[in-house]
C-alpha positions in Angstrom: 46.6 -20.0 -12.9 44.8 -22.8 -14.6 43.5 -25.6 -11.6 42.7 -21.9 -9.8 40.4 -21.4 -12.6 39.2 -24.4 -12.2 38.0 -24.1 -8.9 36.4 -21.0 -9.5 34.6 -22.3 -11.6 33.7 -25.0 -9.6 32.8 -23.0 -6.7 30.5 -20.8 -9.2 28.7 -24.1 -10.3 28.2 -25.2 -6.7 26.9 -22.2 -5.5 24.7 -21.9 -8.4 23.1 -25.6 -7.9 22.8 -24.7 -4.0 20.6 -21.5 -4.9 18.4 -22.6 -7.7 17.9 -26.6 -5.6 17.6 -24.3 -2.4 14.8 -22.1 -4.4 13.0 -25.1 -6.0 12.6 -26.8 -2.5 11.2 -23.7 -1.1 8.5 -23.4 -4.1 7.3 -26.8 -2.9 6.9 -26.4 0.1 4.8 -23.7 -0.7 2.5 -25.5 -2.9 2.2 -28.3 -0.5 0.6 -25.6 1.7 -0.8 -24.5 -1.1 -2.4 -27.5 -1.7 -5.0 -27.4 2.3 -6.6 -24.6 1.1 -7.5 -25.3 -2.6 -8.7 -28.3 -1.6 -10.7 -27.4 0.6 -12.3 -24.6 -2.4 -12.7 -27.3 -4.8 -15.3 -29.1 -2.7 -16.9 -26.1 -2.2 -16.8 -24.7 -5.4 -18.3 -28.0 -6.5 -21.2 -28.0 -4.1 -21.9 -24.2 -5.9 -21.8 -25.5 -9.2 -24.0 -28.2 -8.1 -26.2 -25.9 -6.2 -27.3 -23.0 -8.5 -25.6 -24.0 -12.1 -22.9 -24.3 -14.1 -23.7 -21.7 -16.3 -24.5 -18.5 -14.5 -25.6 -15.9 -16.6 -27.3 -12.8 -15.3 -26.3 -10.4 -12.0 -27.7 -11.3 -9.1 -27.9 -15.0 -9.7 -25.0 -15.9 -8.0 -24.4 -14.9 -3.5 -21.4 -13.4 -2.7 -20.7 -16.0 -0.8 -20.4 -18.7 -3.7 -18.9 -15.9 -5.5 -15.7 -15.3 -3.5 -15.6 -19.2 -2.5 -15.3 -19.8 -7.0 -13.0 -16.5 -7.1 -10.6 -17.8 -3.6 -10.8 -21.3 -5.4 -9.5 -19.8 -8.4 -6.8 -17.3 -7.3 -5.5 -19.7 -5.8 -5.2 -22.4 -8.5 -3.7 -20.1 -10.8 -0.9 -19.0 -8.6 -0.6 -22.8 -7.6 0.2 -23.1 -11.2 2.5 -20.0 -11.5 4.7 -21.4 -9.0 4.9 -24.5 -10.5 6.1 -22.7 -14.3 8.7 -21.0 -11.9 10.4 -23.6 -10.2 10.5 -25.4 -13.9 12.0 -22.1 -15.0 14.8 -22.3 -12.0 15.7 -25.6 -13.7 15.7 -24.7 -16.8 18.0 -21.8 -16.1 20.5 -24.0 -15.1 19.7 -27.6 -16.3 23.1 -28.6 -17.4 24.1 -28.2 -13.8 21.7 -29.7 -12.0 22.0 -33.3 -13.0 19.2 -34.8 -10.1 16.3 -33.9 -12.6 12.9 -36.1 -10.2 13.9 -33.0 -6.9 12.7 -30.7 -9.6 9.4 -32.4 -11.5 8.4 -34.8 -9.0 7.5 -32.2 -5.8 6.3 -29.9 -8.5 3.3 -32.1 -9.9 3.0 -34.1 -6.6 3.7 -32.1 -4.0 2.8 -34.6 -1.7 6.3 -35.6 -2.4 8.4 -32.1 -1.4 9.5 -34.0 1.5 12.1 -35.8 -0.3 13.4 -33.3 -2.4 13.4 -30.9 0.6 15.7 -33.9 2.6 18.4 -34.4 -0.4 19.3 -30.5 -0.1 19.5 -30.3 3.2 21.9 -33.6 2.8 24.1 -31.8 0.4 24.1 -28.7 2.5 22.6 -26.8 -0.3 20.2 -25.0 1.9 23.1 -24.1 3.9 24.8 -22.2 1.4 22.2 -20.7 -0.2 21.6 -19.3 3.1 25.1 -18.3 4.0 25.0 -16.3 0.1 22.1 -15.1 0.7 22.1 -13.3 4.3 26.1 -13.5 4.9 27.7 -11.5 1.8 27.5 -7.7 1.7 25.7 -4.9 -0.6 28.4 -1.8 -1.2 28.0 0.9 -1.3 25.5 1.1 1.7 22.1 2.9 0.7 20.8 3.9 3.9 21.2 3.7 7.5 19.3 3.1 10.7 21.7 4.1 13.1 23.2 7.1 11.4 19.5 8.3 11.7 18.9 7.6 15.2 22.3 9.6 15.9 20.6 12.5 13.4 17.6 12.3 15.6 19.5 12.5 19.4 22.1 14.3 18.7 21.1 16.4 16.0 24.4 15.7 13.6 25.0 17.4 10.2 22.5 15.7 7.5 24.4 14.0 4.8 23.8 12.1 2.1 23.4 8.6 3.3 21.1 10.0 6.3 19.4 11.5 3.5 18.7 8.7 1.8 17.0 6.7 5.3 14.8 10.0 5.2 13.5 9.4 1.9 13.0 5.5 3.0 11.5 6.0 5.8 8.4 8.6 3.8 7.6 5.9 1.7 7.4 3.7 3.9 5.2 5.5 6.0 3.8 6.1 2.7 2.4 2.9 1.4 1.8 2.1 5.4 -1.2 4.3 5.1 -2.1 2.7 1.4 -2.1 -0.3 3.4 -4.8 1.4 5.9 -6.7 2.2 2.5 -6.6 -1.3 0.7 -8.7 -3.0 3.8 -11.2 0.2 4.3 -13.6 1.1 2.5 -15.2 3.9 1.8 -18.3 5.1 1.7 -20.7 3.3 -1.2 -24.4 3.0 -1.9 -23.4 -0.8 -2.7 -21.3 -1.1 -0.9 -22.2 -1.7 3.3 -18.0 -1.2 4.6 -17.5 -4.4 5.5 -14.2 -5.0 5.6 -13.8 -9.5 5.7 -16.8 -9.9 3.2 -14.8 -7.2 0.8 -10.9 -8.0 1.4 -10.9 -10.7 -1.6 -12.6 -8.3 -4.7 -10.5 -5.3 -3.0 -6.9 -6.9 -2.5 -6.8 -10.0 -4.5 -8.6 -9.1 -7.0 -7.2 -6.0 -8.0 -3.4 -4.8 -9.6 -2.9 -2.5 -8.0 -3.7 -3.4 -4.2 -1.1 -6.5 -6.0 1.5 -4.2 -6.9 1.0 -1.6 -3.3 1.0 -4.3 -1.5 4.4 -6.4 -2.8 5.5 -2.6 -2.8 4.9 -2.7 0.5 6.2 -5.9 1.5 9.7 -5.0 -0.4 10.3 -2.0 1.8 9.9 -3.3 4.7 12.3 -6.0 4.0 15.0 -3.5 2.2 14.6 -2.0 5.8 15.8 -4.6 7.0 18.1 -6.5 4.8 19.2 -4.2 2.3 22.7 -4.8 2.6 22.1 -8.1 2.1 23.4 -9.7 -1.4 19.4 -10.1 -2.3 19.7 -6.5 -3.1 23.3 -6.6 -4.9 21.2 -5.9 -7.8 18.1 -3.9 -8.6 16.3 -6.2 -10.4 13.3 -6.9 -8.1 12.7 -3.2 -7.5 12.7 -2.4 -11.3 10.6 -4.8 -11.9 8.1 -3.8 -8.7 8.6 -0.4 -10.7 7.4 -0.9 -13.8 4.4 -2.5 -12.5 2.8 0.1 -10.2 4.6 2.5 -13.2 1.9 0.6 -14.8 -0.9 1.1 -12.3 -1.0 4.3 -12.0 -0.5 5.6 -15.6 -3.9 2.3 -16.6 -5.6 3.6 -13.5 -5.4 7.6 -14.0 -6.2 7.6 -17.8 -8.3 4.2 -18.5 -10.2 3.4 -15.0 -10.6 6.4 -13.1 -12.8 8.6 -15.5 -14.3 5.0 -16.5 -15.6 4.2 -12.8 -16.5 8.2 -12.4 -18.4 7.7 -15.5 -20.7 4.8 -14.3 -21.1 6.1 -10.6 -21.9 10.1 -12.3 -18.7 10.8 -10.5 -21.5 10.8 -6.8 -19.5 8.4 -5.6 -16.5 8.3 -6.8 -16.2 12.3 -6.1 -16.1 11.5 -2.0 -13.8 12.1 0.1 -12.9 9.2 1.0 -13.0 7.4 -2.2 -11.2 9.6 -4.4 -8.4 10.9 -1.2 -8.2 6.5 -1.6 -7.4 6.6 -5.3 -5.2 9.6 -5.6 -3.0 7.6 -2.5 -2.9 4.2 -4.3 -2.3 5.2 -7.7 -0.7 8.4 -7.7 0.8 9.4 -4.9 2.8 5.7 -3.7 3.8 5.7 -7.1 5.8 8.8 -7.3 7.1 7.9 -3.8 8.7 4.9 -5.6 9.9 5.8 -8.3 11.6 8.4 -5.8 13.3 6.4 -3.7 13.7 3.5 -6.7 15.6 6.0 -8.6 17.9 7.2 -5.4 18.8 3.9 -5.0 20.2 3.2 -7.9 22.4 5.8 -8.0 23.8 5.2 -4.9 23.7 1.1 -5.8 25.4 1.8 -9.3 24.0 -1.8 -10.1 24.1 -2.5 -13.9 21.7 -5.0 -15.6 24.2 -6.0 -18.4 24.6 -9.4 -16.6 20.7 -9.5 -17.3 19.9 -10.3 -21.0 16.9 -8.1 -22.4 15.2 -12.1 -23.6 15.7 -13.2 -19.6 14.6 -9.7 -18.6 11.2 -9.8 -20.4 10.9 -12.9 -19.6 11.0 -12.7 -15.5 8.8 -9.0 -16.2 6.1 -11.3 -17.6 5.7 -14.3 -15.5 3.4 -11.8 -13.2 1.3 -9.9 -15.8 0.7 -13.2 -17.3 -0.8 -15.5 -15.2 -2.4 -12.4 -13.1 -3.9 -11.7 -16.8 -5.1 -15.4 -16.9 -7.0 -15.0 -13.6 -8.7 -11.4 -15.4 -10.3 -13.2 -17.2 -10.7 -16.4 -16.5 -13.0 -15.8 -13.6 -15.9 -14.0 -15.3 -17.2 -17.7 -16.9 -16.5 -18.6 -13.3 -18.0 -16.8 -11.7 -20.5 -14.0 -12.2 -17.4 -11.6 -11.2 -14.8 -9.4 -13.3 -12.4 -7.4 -12.1 -12.8 -4.5 -14.3 -16.0 -4.5 -15.2 -16.8 -4.9 -19.7 -12.6 -4.6 -20.1 -12.0 -8.1 -18.5 -15.5 -9.8 -19.3 -14.5 -12.0 -22.4 -17.9 -14.1 -21.6 -20.4 -14.0 -24.6 -22.9 -15.7 -22.3 -23.5 -12.8 -19.9 -26.2 -11.0 -19.6 -26.8 -8.0 -16.9 -29.4 -6.7 -15.4 -31.3 -5.3 -17.8 -30.2 -8.5 -20.3 -28.1 -7.1 -22.4 -24.7 -8.9 -23.0 -21.9 -8.0 -21.1 -19.3 -9.7 -22.1 -17.1 -9.7 -24.9 -14.2 -12.0 -26.4 -12.7 -9.2 -29.2 -12.2 -7.5 -26.0 -8.9 -9.9 -24.7 -7.0 -7.2 -27.7 -7.0 -5.4 -24.6 -4.8 -7.3 -22.6 -1.3 -7.5 -25.7 -2.2 -3.4 -25.8 -1.8 -3.6 -21.1 1.7 -5.6 -21.8 3.2 -3.4 -24.1 2.7 -0.2 -21.2 4.0 -3.3 -19.7 6.8 -3.9 -21.5 7.9 -0.5 -22.5 7.9 0.6 -18.7 10.1 -2.6 -18.1 12.9 -1.3 -21.0 11.9 2.2 -19.3 13.4 1.6 -16.1 16.0 -0.9 -16.8 17.6 1.7 -19.1 17.5 4.3 -16.5 18.8 2.2 -14.5 22.0 1.5 -17.1 21.5 5.1 -17.2 23.0 6.4 -14.7 24.7 3.3 -13.6 27.1 4.7 -17.0 27.0 8.1 -16.2 28.7 7.1 -12.6 31.4 5.6 -13.9 32.3 8.2 -16.4 32.3 10.4 -13.7 34.5 8.5 -11.6 36.9 8.0 -14.6 37.1 11.6 -15.0 
């Protein structure tokens, strides 16, 4: 019995090492790919600073193209640092099992060395083991069925719970696809000409709303293809996304929306297209994703008890914290604040009238937003565990 337990533990340890090193190696490849645009944008950014000065103080001093270059460079640089953090964090979780520490640290700080880690992972079959683990193992019970849905459409078979779940999935995916179209098309504006290519950086990459809507849309696409795979065994990823997109809705509808309406006297904000886009991205998408998530909880019955609360909150904080760094650094880097004065900490920045536009004390607003994020994370984890416990109680009766 002891020998069997040793073999089982050894298999588990090897599986953990395979997953960890494979994920780290893939992150290193991403770092290497990011190097090219980062170096290119860094050169352009240095040229921009040399040409327009190192202290932009008034609105309009920096042309839009230069502003876009600086914002892109800062965004990719923060993303680069976030990936390094994640790779080291993955190592830290299982540092006792990973003996080859250079595989983690060398390519993290010197991405050109990533082939060495990749060769090591491939040579030891870690990548194969990881791929087998990720795509071979199945999740039960089955959550949706494309085949059953097609049979229901063509043969008019009797609807059941599985088909209803599938219909909800397709409907949610369609809702988010429409939202993705909204993200890429600007509405009428007195200041913006609606050029998609010019304003894509500001309409997509800078805003928490668009980032989360895109992440949820990508999640739904992958879920539709691989919902039976072990990557969806627990509800951890979906819980994080649901928490983030809930914060999007709450903050936008209670703070940002009224502020935008006040700033524009309501005329631009209340344009039919603009209002439809705002409500779709901040309310409709959120409602359907929450509905879809709660329905998934009721189908998978996966308790997150194996994920400690400390680990849960640390992992759930990675994305908001690094996004917050971008938010609060970009006003110092270029004359652009994602959410106006709310995220402008630069006290040396002035508006067209010469009034101070930034205030460092607005950093305290970040703590309030983080409390909302933590509250949302705790709420959806509690809902998942509560639904799971109620299901177990029903089975035991």
